[in-house]
Structures are given as structure tokens and as C-alpha cells.
ChimeraX commands (.cxc) that place a marker at each C-alpha (Angstrom):
marker #1 position 122.33,220.30,63.90 radius 0.5
marker #1 position 125.83,219.61,64.68 radius 0.5
marker #1 position 127.33,216.45,63.35 radius 0.5
marker #1 position 129.42,215.67,66.48 radius 0.5
marker #1 position 128.95,215.36,70.34 radius 0.5
marker #1 position 129.27,218.09,72.76 radius 0.5
marker #1 position 132.15,218.44,74.97 radius 0.5
marker #1 position 133.17,219.12,78.49 radius 0.5
marker #1 position 133.84,222.94,78.87 radius 0.5
marker #1 position 137.39,222.19,80.11 radius 0.5
marker #1 position 138.33,221.16,76.37 radius 0.5
marker #1 position 137.68,224.51,74.94 radius 0.5
marker #1 position 141.09,225.72,75.93 radius 0.5
marker #1 position 143.03,222.75,74.48 radius 0.5
marker #1 position 140.98,223.03,71.20 radius 0.5
marker #1 position 141.73,226.78,71.08 radius 0.5
marker #1 position 145.28,226.40,71.59 radius 0.5
marker #1 position 145.56,223.92,68.78 radius 0.5
marker #1 position 143.57,225.92,66.41 radius 0.5
marker #1 position 145.72,228.96,67.06 radius 0.5
marker #1 position 149.13,227.13,67.12 radius 0.5
marker #1 position 150.05,227.49,70.67 radius 0.5
marker #1 position 149.90,223.59,71.09 radius 0.5
marker #1 position 151.04,220.66,68.55 radius 0.5
marker #1 position 149.08,217.77,68.57 radius 0.5
marker #1 position 151.05,214.33,69.78 radius 0.5
marker #1 position 152.23,211.95,66.88 radius 0.5
marker #1 position 149.51,208.97,66.95 radius 0.5
marker #1 position 151.08,205.58,67.65 radius 0.5
marker #1 position 150.39,202.95,65.40 radius 0.5
marker #1 position 148.33,200.33,66.82 radius 0.5
marker #1 position 145.90,197.24,66.30 radius 0.5
marker #1 position 142.50,195.81,67.86 radius 0.5
marker #1 position 140.57,192.82,67.06 radius 0.5
marker #1 position 136.87,192.13,67.40 radius 0.5
marker #1 position 136.65,188.78,68.57 radius 0.5
marker #1 position 133.24,187.15,67.84 radius 0.5
marker #1 position 131.43,184.04,68.57 radius 0.5
marker #1 position 128.18,182.25,67.89 radius 0.5
marker #1 position 125.78,181.64,70.71 radius 0.5
marker #1 position 123.26,179.11,70.44 radius 0.5
marker #1 position 120.59,181.47,72.14 radius 0.5
marker #1 position 121.80,184.98,71.66 radius 0.5
marker #1 position 123.37,184.73,68.13 radius 0.5
marker #1 position 126.42,186.62,67.16 radius 0.5
marker #1 position 128.38,187.83,70.23 radius 0.5
marker #1 position 131.52,190.04,70.49 radius 0.5
marker #1 position 134.47,190.05,73.33 radius 0.5
marker #1 position 134.50,193.52,74.89 radius 0.5
marker #1 position 136.68,194.73,78.05 radius 0.5
marker #1 position 136.36,197.53,80.61 radius 0.5
marker #1 position 139.50,199.79,80.89 radius 0.5
marker #1 position 140.42,200.31,84.49 radius 0.5
marker #1 position 139.70,203.80,85.93 radius 0.5
marker #1 position 143.54,204.47,86.35 radius 0.5
marker #1 position 144.49,204.02,82.70 radius 0.5
marker #1 position 145.50,207.30,81.14 radius 0.5
marker #1 position 143.71,206.51,77.76 radius 0.5
marker #1 position 139.83,206.02,77.75 radius 0.5
marker #1 position 139.68,204.95,81.35 radius 0.5
marker #1 position 136.22,203.02,82.29 radius 0.5
marker #1 position 135.64,202.51,78.32 radius 0.5
marker #1 position 134.42,199.21,77.05 radius 0.5
marker #1 position 136.85,198.27,74.23 radius 0.5
marker #1 position 137.96,195.29,72.04 radius 0.5
marker #1 position 141.44,193.57,72.87 radius 0.5
marker #1 position 144.70,195.63,71.34 radius 0.5
marker #1 position 147.48,197.80,71.80 radius 0.5
marker #1 position 150.53,199.63,69.96 radius 0.5
marker #1 position 152.91,197.82,67.75 radius 0.5
marker #1 position 156.39,196.27,68.68 radius 0.5
marker #1 position 158.74,197.38,66.36 radius 0.5
marker #1 position 160.69,194.05,66.36 radius 0.5
marker #1 position 157.85,192.30,64.96 radius 0.5
marker #1 position 158.80,193.98,61.50 radius 0.5
marker #1 position 162.25,192.90,61.87 radius 0.5
marker #1 position 161.96,189.33,62.24 radius 0.5
marker #1 position 160.48,186.44,59.76 radius 0.5
marker #1 position 157.89,185.39,62.11 radius 0.5
marker #1 position 156.23,181.95,61.41 radius 0.5
marker #1 position 153.41,182.90,59.24 radius 0.5
marker #1 position 150.21,181.26,57.61 radius 0.5
marker #1 position 147.73,183.25,55.45 radius 0.5
marker #1 position 147.85,186.64,53.63 radius 0.5
marker #1 position 151.34,188.04,53.20 radius 0.5
marker #1 position 152.18,191.34,54.84 radius 0.5
marker #1 position 152.11,192.99,51.46 radius 0.5
marker #1 position 148.47,192.25,51.25 radius 0.5
marker #1 position 147.59,193.49,54.73 radius 0.5
marker #1 position 149.69,196.21,53.42 radius 0.5
marker #1 position 147.01,196.95,50.70 radius 0.5
marker #1 position 143.89,196.69,52.73 radius 0.5
marker #1 position 145.31,199.24,55.53 radius 0.5
marker #1 position 147.39,201.24,53.26 radius 0.5
marker #1 position 150.66,200.67,54.78 radius 0.5
marker #1 position 153.96,199.26,53.77 radius 0.5
marker #1 position 154.92,195.66,54.45 radius 0.5
marker #1 position 157.07,196.20,57.55 radius 0.5
marker #1 position 154.15,198.12,58.97 radius 0.5
marker #1 position 151.46,195.93,58.10 radius 0.5
marker #1 position 153.48,192.82,59.57 radius 0.5
marker #1 position 153.86,194.96,62.62 radius 0.5
marker #1 position 150.08,195.66,62.68 radius 0.5
marker #1 position 149.07,191.97,62.34 radius 0.5
marker #1 position 151.56,190.68,64.94 radius 0.5
marker #1 position 150.49,193.50,67.11 radius 0.5
marker #1 position 146.74,192.06,66.61 radius 0.5
marker #1 position 147.47,188.68,67.58 radius 0.5
marker #1 position 149.71,189.23,70.41 radius 0.5
marker #1 position 147.26,191.68,72.10 radius 0.5
marker #1 position 144.52,189.56,71.93 radius 0.5
marker #1 position 146.60,186.76,73.74 radius 0.5
marker #1 position 148.05,189.20,76.41 radius 0.5
marker #1 position 144.45,190.54,77.09 radius 0.5
marker #1 position 142.13,187.43,76.56 radius 0.5
marker #1 position 144.55,184.13,76.49 radius 0.5
marker #1 position 143.10,183.67,72.86 radius 0.5
marker #1 position 145.99,182.95,70.31 radius 0.5
marker #1 position 145.58,182.95,66.75 radius 0.5
marker #1 position 148.46,180.73,66.11 radius 0.5
marker #1 position 148.92,177.17,65.45 radius 0.5
marker #1 position 151.48,174.42,65.14 radius 0.5
marker #1 position 150.61,174.52,60.98 radius 0.5
marker #1 position 148.87,176.31,58.59 radius 0.5
marker #1 position 145.78,174.29,59.19 radius 0.5
marker #1 position 145.78,174.09,62.94 radius 0.5
marker #1 position 144.97,176.51,65.91 radius 0.5
marker #1 position 146.36,176.16,69.59 radius 0.5
marker #1 position 143.17,174.43,71.53 radius 0.5
marker #1 position 144.22,175.61,75.21 radius 0.5
marker #1 position 146.10,178.30,76.55 radius 0.5
marker #1 position 145.17,178.02,80.21 radius 0.5
marker #1 position 148.12,176.11,81.52 radius 0.5
marker #1 position 150.65,177.85,83.98 radius 0.5
marker #1 position 153.12,177.66,81.07 radius 0.5
marker #1 position 150.93,179.85,78.90 radius 0.5
marker #1 position 150.81,182.25,81.64 radius 0.5
marker #1 position 154.58,182.56,81.86 radius 0.5
marker #1 position 154.42,183.37,78.26 radius 0.5
marker #1 position 151.91,186.13,78.28 radius 0.5
marker #1 position 153.66,187.85,81.40 radius 0.5
marker #1 position 156.86,187.78,79.27 radius 0.5
marker #1 position 155.14,189.30,76.51 radius 0.5
marker #1 position 153.54,191.69,78.40 radius 0.5
marker #1 position 156.52,192.99,79.79 radius 0.5
marker #1 position 158.27,192.75,76.61 radius 0.5
marker #1 position 161.00,190.49,78.03 radius 0.5
marker #1 position 160.09,188.26,74.79 radius 0.5
marker #1 position 159.16,189.51,71.50 radius 0.5
marker #1 position 156.55,188.02,69.84 radius 0.5
marker #1 position 158.52,186.21,67.43 radius 0.5
marker #1 position 160.59,184.55,69.86 radius 0.5
marker #1 position 157.37,183.37,71.49 radius 0.5
marker #1 position 156.18,181.73,68.53 radius 0.5
marker #1 position 159.57,180.24,67.28 radius 0.5
marker #1 position 160.44,178.44,70.62 radius 0.5
marker #1 position 156.73,177.09,70.86 radius 0.5
marker #1 position 156.75,175.95,67.12 radius 0.5
marker #1 position 153.96,178.00,66.12 radius 0.5
marker #1 position 152.77,180.06,63.22 radius 0.5
marker #1 position 150.72,183.00,63.11 radius 0.5
marker #1 position 147.29,182.48,61.35 radius 0.5
marker #1 position 146.84,185.76,59.64 radius 0.5
marker #1 position 144.34,183.92,57.69 radius 0.5
marker #1 position 141.98,184.00,60.72 radius 0.5
marker #1 position 141.78,187.64,60.89 radius 0.5
marker #1 position 139.85,190.10,58.31 radius 0.5
marker #1 position 140.23,193.85,57.73 radius 0.5
marker #1 position 137.58,195.84,59.18 radius 0.5
marker #1 position 138.31,199.48,60.12 radius 0.5
marker #1 position 140.92,202.28,60.40 radius 0.5
marker #1 position 140.61,205.08,63.15 radius 0.5
marker #1 position 142.64,208.08,64.42 radius 0.5
marker #1 position 142.58,209.42,67.70 radius 0.5
marker #1 position 141.46,213.11,67.43 radius 0.5
marker #1 position 144.13,215.86,67.94 radius 0.5
marker #1 position 143.08,217.22,71.10 radius 0.5
marker #1 position 143.67,213.63,73.05 radius 0.5
marker #1 position 147.15,213.84,74.80 radius 0.5
marker #1 position 147.58,210.25,73.71 radius 0.5
marker #1 position 146.81,209.46,70.20 radius 0.5
marker #1 position 146.78,206.10,68.28 radius 0.5
marker #1 position 146.60,205.23,64.49 radius 0.5
marker #1 position 144.53,202.14,64.95 radius 0.5
marker #1 position 143.57,199.25,62.40 radius 0.5
marker #1 position 140.66,197.20,63.43 radius 0.5
marker #1 position 140.28,193.45,62.61 radius 0.5
marker #1 position 137.85,190.73,63.05 radius 0.5
marker #1 position 138.25,187.26,63.98 radius 0.5
marker #1 position 136.07,184.34,65.21 radius 0.5
marker #1 position 136.99,182.59,68.27 radius 0.5
marker #1 position 139.15,179.49,68.05 radius 0.5
marker #1 position 137.57,176.50,68.88 radius 0.5
marker #1 position 138.56,174.82,72.22 radius 0.5
marker #1 position 140.03,178.24,73.52 radius 0.5
marker #1 position 138.34,180.34,76.07 radius 0.5
marker #1 position 138.61,184.11,76.29 radius 0.5
marker #1 position 139.70,185.06,79.90 radius 0.5
marker #1 position 139.70,187.92,82.32 radius 0.5
marker #1 position 143.46,188.35,82.32 radius 0.5
marker #1 position 144.41,191.87,81.49 radius 0.5
marker #1 position 145.59,194.17,84.11 radius 0.5
marker #1 position 144.26,197.05,82.26 radius 0.5
marker #1 position 140.76,195.80,82.51 radius 0.5
marker #1 position 138.43,194.94,85.57 radius 0.5
marker #1 position 135.69,193.65,83.73 radius 0.5
marker #1 position 134.97,191.39,80.45 radius 0.5
marker #1 position 131.72,190.60,78.73 radius 0.5
marker #1 position 130.60,188.47,75.71 radius 0.5
marker #1 position 127.52,190.73,74.26 radius 0.5
marker #1 position 125.39,190.94,71.18 radius 0.5
marker #1 position 126.55,193.99,69.27 radius 0.5
marker #1 position 122.81,195.62,69.35 radius 0.5
marker #1 position 122.51,195.32,73.19 radius 0.5
marker #1 position 125.99,196.65,73.42 radius 0.5
marker #1 position 125.06,199.73,71.36 radius 0.5
marker #1 position 121.79,200.22,73.20 radius 0.5
marker #1 position 123.53,200.16,76.46 radius 0.5
marker #1 position 126.17,202.69,75.12 radius 0.5
marker #1 position 123.23,205.29,74.17 radius 0.5
marker #1 position 121.51,204.66,77.39 radius 0.5
marker #1 position 125.02,205.70,79.17 radius 0.5
marker #1 position 125.22,202.14,80.53 radius 0.5
marker #1 position 128.33,201.32,78.88 radius 0.5
marker #1 position 130.86,203.92,78.12 radius 0.5
marker #1 position 132.29,203.29,74.63 radius 0.5
marker #1 position 134.48,205.89,72.36 radius 0.5
marker #1 position 132.65,206.44,68.75 radius 0.5
marker #1 position 135.06,203.98,67.20 radius 0.5
marker #1 position 133.49,201.22,69.00 radius 0.5
marker #1 position 130.11,202.22,68.72 radius 0.5
marker #1 position 130.58,202.71,65.03 radius 0.5
marker #1 position 131.97,199.03,64.69 radius 0.5
marker #1 position 129.42,197.43,66.95 radius 0.5
marker #1 position 126.66,199.34,64.99 radius 0.5
marker #1 position 128.26,197.80,61.81 radius 0.5
marker #1 position 128.13,194.37,62.91 radius 0.5
marker #1 position 124.50,194.63,63.87 radius 0.5
marker #1 position 123.94,193.78,60.11 radius 0.5
marker #1 position 125.24,190.59,60.32 radius 0.5
marker #1 position 123.78,187.21,62.15 radius 0.5
marker #1 position 126.51,184.82,62.37 radius 0.5
marker #1 position 130.38,185.03,62.52 radius 0.5
marker #1 position 130.68,183.54,59.10 radius 0.5
marker #1 position 128.78,186.10,57.70 radius 0.5
marker #1 position 131.09,188.90,59.22 radius 0.5
marker #1 position 134.07,187.07,57.77 radius 0.5
marker #1 position 132.57,186.71,54.23 radius 0.5
marker #1 position 131.79,190.37,54.02 radius 0.5
marker #1 position 133.66,192.58,51.65 radius 0.5
marker #1 position 134.94,195.58,53.40 radius 0.5
marker #1 position 136.66,198.82,51.97 radius 0.5
marker #1 position 139.03,200.22,54.76 radius 0.5
marker #1 position 138.59,203.83,54.91 radius 0.5
marker #1 position 140.47,206.27,57.47 radius 0.5
marker #1 position 138.19,207.90,59.92 radius 0.5
marker #1 position 139.30,210.61,62.18 radius 0.5
marker #1 position 137.23,212.98,64.45 radius 0.5
marker #1 position 137.89,216.53,64.90 radius 0.5
marker #1 position 137.51,219.33,67.74 radius 0.5
marker #1 position 135.99,222.36,67.02 radius 0.5
marker #1 position 134.09,225.58,68.42 radius 0.5
marker #1 position 130.79,225.63,67.07 radius 0.5
marker #1 position 128.43,228.39,67.96 radius 0.5
marker #1 position 130.38,229.22,70.84 radius 0.5
marker #1 position 130.47,225.53,72.15 radius 0.5
marker #1 position 133.20,222.64,72.05 radius 0.5
marker #1 position 132.30,219.88,70.03 radius 0.5
marker #1 position 133.75,216.58,68.83 radius 0.5
marker #1 position 132.99,216.29,65.18 radius 0.5
marker #1 position 132.46,213.04,64.04 radius 0.5
marker #1 position 133.27,211.36,60.54 radius 0.5
marker #1 position 130.08,209.89,58.75 radius 0.5
marker #1 position 131.13,206.60,59.66 radius 0.5
marker #1 position 130.55,207.38,63.44 radius 0.5
marker #1 position 128.00,210.19,63.31 radius 0.5
marker #1 position 125.31,208.26,61.91 radius 0.5
marker #1 position 125.39,205.92,64.61 radius 0.5
marker #1 position 124.33,208.65,67.26 radius 0.5
marker #1 position 120.61,209.40,67.23 radius 0.5
marker #1 position 119.76,213.04,67.68 radius 0.5
marker #1 position 123.19,214.42,66.93 radius 0.5
marker link #1:1,2 radius 0.2
marker link #1:2,3 radius 0.2
marker link #1:3,4 radius 0.2
marker link #1:4,5 radius 0.2
marker link #1:5,6 radius 0.2
marker link #1:6,7 radius 0.2
marker link #1:7,8 radius 0.2
marker link #1:8,9 radius 0.2
marker link #1:9,10 radius 0.2
marker link #1:10,11 radius 0.2
marker link #1:11,12 radius 0.2
marker link #1:12,13 radius 0.2
marker link #1:13,14 radius 0.2
marker link #1:14,15 radius 0.2
marker link #1:15,16 radius 0.2
marker link #1:16,17 radius 0.2
marker link #1:17,18 radius 0.2
marker link #1:18,19 radius 0.2
marker link #1:19,20 radius 0.2
marker link #1:20,21 radius 0.2
marker link #1:21,22 radius 0.2
marker link #1:22,23 radius 0.2
marker link #1:23,24 radius 0.2
marker link #1:24,25 radius 0.2
marker link #1:25,26 radius 0.2
marker link #1:26,27 radius 0.2
marker link #1:27,28 radius 0.2
marker link #1:28,29 radius 0.2
marker link #1:29,30 radius 0.2
marker link #1:30,31 radius 0.2
marker link #1:31,32 radius 0.2
marker link #1:32,33 radius 0.2
marker link #1:33,34 radius 0.2
marker link #1:34,35 radius 0.2
marker link #1:35,36 radius 0.2
marker link #1:36,37 radius 0.2
marker link #1:37,38 radius 0.2
marker link #1:38,39 radius 0.2
marker link #1:39,40 radius 0.2
marker link #1:40,41 radius 0.2
marker link #1:41,42 radius 0.2
marker link #1:42,43 radius 0.2
marker link #1:43,44 radius 0.2
marker link #1:44,45 radius 0.2
marker link #1:45,46 radius 0.2
marker link #1:46,47 radius 0.2
marker link #1:47,48 radius 0.2
marker link #1:48,49 radius 0.2
marker link #1:49,50 radius 0.2
marker link #1:50,51 radius 0.2
marker link #1:51,52 radius 0.2
marker link #1:52,53 radius 0.2
marker link #1:53,54 radius 0.2
marker link #1:54,55 radius 0.2
marker link #1:55,56 radius 0.2
marker link #1:56,57 radius 0.2
marker link #1:57,58 radius 0.2
marker link #1:58,59 radius 0.2
marker link #1:59,60 radius 0.2
marker link #1:60,61 radius 0.2
marker link #1:61,62 radius 0.2
marker link #1:62,63 radius 0.2
marker link #1:63,64 radius 0.2
marker link #1:64,65 radius 0.2
marker link #1:65,66 radius 0.2
marker link #1:66,67 radius 0.2
marker link #1:67,68 radius 0.2
marker link #1:68,69 radius 0.2
marker link #1:69,70 radius 0.2
marker link #1:70,71 radius 0.2
marker link #1:71,72 radius 0.2
marker link #1:72,73 radius 0.2
marker link #1:73,74 radius 0.2
marker link #1:74,75 radius 0.2
marker link #1:75,76 radius 0.2
marker link #1:76,77 radius 0.2
marker link #1:77,78 radius 0.2
marker link #1:78,79 radius 0.2
marker link #1:79,80 radius 0.2
marker link #1:80,81 radius 0.2
marker link #1:81,82 radius 0.2
marker link #1:82,83 radius 0.2
marker link #1:83,84 radius 0.2
marker link #1:84,85 radius 0.2
marker link #1:85,86 radius 0.2
marker link #1:86,87 radius 0.2
marker link #1:87,88 radius 0.2
marker link #1:88,89 radius 0.2
marker link #1:89,90 radius 0.2
marker link #1:90,91 radius 0.2
marker link #1:91,92 radius 0.2
marker link #1:92,93 radius 0.2
marker link #1:93,94 radius 0.2
marker link #1:94,95 radius 0.2
marker link #1:95,96 radius 0.2
marker link #1:96,97 radius 0.2
marker link #1:97,98 radius 0.2
marker link #1:98,99 radius 0.2
marker link #1:99,100 radius 0.2
marker link #1:100,101 radius 0.2
marker link #1:101,102 radius 0.2
marker link #1:102,103 radius 0.2
marker link #1:103,104 radius 0.2
marker link #1:104,105 radius 0.2
marker link #1:105,106 radius 0.2
marker link #1:106,107 radius 0.2
marker link #1:107,108 radius 0.2
marker link #1:108,109 radius 0.2
marker link #1:109,110 radius 0.2
marker link #1:110,111 radius 0.2
marker link #1:111,112 radius 0.2
marker link #1:112,113 radius 0.2
marker link #1:113,114 radius 0.2
marker link #1:114,115 radius 0.2
marker link #1:115,116 radius 0.2
marker link #1:116,117 radius 0.2
marker link #1:117,118 radius 0.2
marker link #1:118,119 radius 0.2
marker link #1:119,120 radius 0.2
marker link #1:120,121 radius 0.2
marker link #1:121,122 radius 0.2
marker link #1:122,123 radius 0.2
marker link #1:123,124 radius 0.2
marker link #1:124,125 radius 0.2
marker link #1:125,126 radius 0.2
marker link #1:126,127 radius 0.2
marker link #1:127,128 radius 0.2
marker link #1:128,129 radius 0.2
marker link #1:129,130 radius 0.2
marker link #1:130,131 radius 0.2
marker link #1:131,132 radius 0.2
marker link #1:132,133 radius 0.2
marker link #1:133,134 radius 0.2
marker link #1:134,135 radius 0.2
marker link #1:135,136 radius 0.2
marker link #1:136,137 radius 0.2
marker link #1:137,138 radius 0.2
marker link #1:138,139 radius 0.2
marker link #1:139,140 radius 0.2
marker link #1:140,141 radius 0.2
marker link #1:141,142 radius 0.2
marker link #1:142,143 radius 0.2
marker link #1:143,144 radius 0.2
marker link #1:144,145 radius 0.2
marker link #1:145,146 radius 0.2
marker link #1:146,147 radius 0.2
marker link #1:147,148 radius 0.2
marker link #1:148,149 radius 0.2
marker link #1:149,150 radius 0.2
marker link #1:150,151 radius 0.2
marker link #1:151,152 radius 0.2
marker link #1:152,153 radius 0.2
marker link #1:153,154 radius 0.2
marker link #1:154,155 radius 0.2
marker link #1:155,156 radius 0.2
marker link #1:156,157 radius 0.2
marker link #1:157,158 radius 0.2
marker link #1:158,159 radius 0.2
marker link #1:159,160 radius 0.2
marker link #1:160,161 radius 0.2
marker link #1:161,162 radius 0.2
marker link #1:162,163 radius 0.2
marker link #1:163,164 radius 0.2
marker link #1:164,165 radius 0.2
marker link #1:165,166 radius 0.2
marker link #1:166,167 radius 0.2
marker link #1:167,168 radius 0.2
marker link #1:168,169 radius 0.2
marker link #1:169,170 radius 0.2
marker link #1:170,171 radius 0.2
marker link #1:171,172 radius 0.2
marker link #1:172,173 radius 0.2
marker link #1:173,174 radius 0.2
marker link #1:174,175 radius 0.2
marker link #1:175,176 radius 0.2
marker link #1:176,177 radius 0.2
marker link #1:177,178 radius 0.2
marker link #1:178,179 radius 0.2
marker link #1:179,180 radius 0.2
marker link #1:180,181 radius 0.2
marker link #1:181,182 radius 0.2
marker link #1:182,183 radius 0.2
marker link #1:183,184 radius 0.2
marker link #1:184,185 radius 0.2
marker link #1:185,186 radius 0.2
marker link #1:186,187 radius 0.2
marker link #1:187,188 radius 0.2
marker link #1:188,189 radius 0.2
marker link #1:189,190 radius 0.2
marker link #1:190,191 radius 0.2
marker link #1:191,192 radius 0.2
marker link #1:192,193 radius 0.2
marker link #1:193,194 radius 0.2
marker link #1:194,195 radius 0.2
marker link #1:195,196 radius 0.2
marker link #1:196,197 radius 0.2
marker link #1:197,198 radius 0.2
marker link #1:198,199 radius 0.2
marker link #1:199,200 radius 0.2
marker link #1:200,201 radius 0.2
marker link #1:201,202 radius 0.2
marker link #1:202,203 radius 0.2
marker link #1:203,204 radius 0.2
marker link #1:204,205 radius 0.2
marker link #1:205,206 radius 0.2
marker link #1:206,207 radius 0.2
marker link #1:207,208 radius 0.2
marker link #1:208,209 radius 0.2
marker link #1:209,210 radius 0.2
marker link #1:210,211 radius 0.2
marker link #1:211,212 radius 0.2
marker link #1:212,213 radius 0.2
marker link #1:213,214 radius 0.2
marker link #1:214,215 radius 0.2
marker link #1:215,216 radius 0.2
marker link #1:216,217 radius 0.2
marker link #1:217,218 radius 0.2
marker link #1:218,219 radius 0.2
marker link #1:219,220 radius 0.2
marker link #1:220,221 radius 0.2
marker link #1:221,222 radius 0.2
marker link #1:222,223 radius 0.2
marker link #1:223,224 radius 0.2
marker link #1:224,225 radius 0.2
marker link #1:225,226 radius 0.2
marker link #1:226,227 radius 0.2
marker link #1:227,228 radius 0.2
marker link #1:228,229 radius 0.2
marker link #1:229,230 radius 0.2
marker link #1:230,231 radius 0.2
marker link #1:231,232 radius 0.2
marker link #1:232,233 radius 0.2
marker link #1:233,234 radius 0.2
marker link #1:234,235 radius 0.2
marker link #1:235,236 radius 0.2
marker link #1:236,237 radius 0.2
marker link #1:237,238 radius 0.2
marker link #1:238,239 radius 0.2
marker link #1:239,240 radius 0.2
marker link #1:240,241 radius 0.2
marker link #1:241,242 radius 0.2
marker link #1:242,243 radius 0.2
marker link #1:243,244 radius 0.2
marker link #1:244,245 radius 0.2
marker link #1:245,246 radius 0.2
marker link #1:246,247 radius 0.2
marker link #1:247,248 radius 0.2
marker link #1:248,249 radius 0.2
marker link #1:249,250 radius 0.2
marker link #1:250,251 radius 0.2
marker link #1:251,252 radius 0.2
marker link #1:252,253 radius 0.2
marker link #1:253,254 radius 0.2
marker link #1:254,255 radius 0.2
marker link #1:255,256 radius 0.2
marker link #1:256,257 radius 0.2
marker link #1:257,258 radius 0.2
marker link #1:258,259 radius 0.2
marker link #1:259,260 radius 0.2
marker link #1:260,261 radius 0.2
marker link #1:261,262 radius 0.2
marker link #1:262,263 radius 0.2
marker link #1:263,264 radius 0.2
marker link #1:264,265 radius 0.2
marker link #1:265,266 radius 0.2
marker link #1:266,267 radius 0.2
marker link #1:267,268 radius 0.2
marker link #1:268,269 radius 0.2
marker link #1:269,270 radius 0.2
marker link #1:270,271 radius 0.2
marker link #1:271,272 radius 0.2
marker link #1:272,273 radius 0.2
marker link #1:273,274 radius 0.2
marker link #1:274,275 radius 0.2
marker link #1:275,276 radius 0.2
marker link #1:276,277 radius 0.2
marker link #1:277,278 radius 0.2
marker link #1:278,279 radius 0.2
marker link #1:279,280 radius 0.2
marker link #1:280,281 radius 0.2
marker link #1:281,282 radius 0.2
view
């Protein structure tokens, strides 16, 4: 039994070219993604997912968590900051302090850009309670087109980033066969009181709050397309009943990177153990 997923035949040439040195894999870009969570009175622990539009170059049609690439400007400016310092995040994610700062900023910035949820407040013990006004949308668009840096946004509004609202959860690197690759750190965070996650991202055509178990079941049935890191993350979260339990979990972050191989004449995406155990029958 192969510890992986059968790939379409069109991937065979790409795998062989990389294997034989006729092609070189692209360098992965550092990125961050955030699993937003809430406790639902009836359904229990739920997570927020977006479905990427079909025109996206990377993972079109896939259900994903909010996230995106780092912005180098985030590592150059002393952003207002509350909670664990970049050095501490660097230990969790095996990154230098500058990259760690960029990753945390990317996690908070991209979550705001894609859902209007902002993990920041006027002080170290407060969180913005409403981001639905027209002025917030103006700021979101300025962040989106990079005409305003995240540090400038926070400074102008007198806000501090609440890194203490995040927890490290995972680290996945896109396999070398992909034309676009990302070196992505996964965070988890609770939905702030008073805020609402919105369907605002131009990169998504649908959003949903779902129980991790329901999402995994739909993924296995082919009703929700998800990449292995998403399925693995959701499967891990099935062990927890509340947001508080997830945030209290002690988590060792281990790098996971699927590989592509020709096995018994067939192209396969070989999954690391972290992901393979979540695919029955593989």
C-alpha cells in the first residue's frame, strides 16, 4: 500500500524532470495561515474556512484557512506588539526573530484582509470589537493592494498586535512538483468577542463555519476539496471539544513536506505520516 495519493497522469513528466535534474523546483515563499475558531452553542467547536475562487493559480476551488505570504516591511518596523516576542515565536517555528515577526504580522494582517477579523487592540488587554465600518474597509483595501503597510495601519489607529491571541500549530511546505510553493506556518486563534467574520476576500467565493469532523468527512466524500495540510489540521482539531482546549494544547511544531514519486510506474504524492494517517485506505 502506497503512503500517499495517486496523482493525475499529467504530473508524471514534471516528477521525472525534477527527479532527473531537467527542472528545478521553485523556492517556497514564507507564509502564514490562521485557523479561526469559535464555540457554537449547538454544534460545539467550529472553524472558519474560505473556498478559493476557480481562477486562482494555487489550489483553485480548495477550502482553506485565511492566510498569505509575508511582507518584508513587517520585519523592518517596530510594530506595536503585545504578547510573546518574535524571539519566542522563532523558537516555536524555528525562525530567526525577523522572520518570526513577519510570520506573526502576516497571520494577523491576512486574517483581517480575508475575513475582517483583527487580532489587535488599543492596549495589551483589549481587542477591537467592530471592524465593519466603511473606514475599516478602506484600510483593508489599502493593506490588500500594499499601498499601506501593516505597521502603518496599526500605528495610525493606535493599535497593538495581540500575538498572545495566537498559538503555533503546524508547519507545512508545498511539494516540489507545484509551480508555486509556500513555506507555511499554521496558527490557531479564537474568534474575538464582538467581531464577525465576513465574506470579503476577492480570492474566495464562499465562506463557512464548520465542525472539524464534518469538514473532514466532506473532504473524504469529495464534497469539499482540501489540500492535505488542511485535512490534517482539521483532523487534529477533532480531538478537542472547545476553543479553550485547543489554545491550552501543548504543540510541538514539526515540518511536514509531501514528496512526489513514481511508484510501481504510477505518479504519487507521498504524504508525511502527519497527513497520511488522515487518509483512510491510503
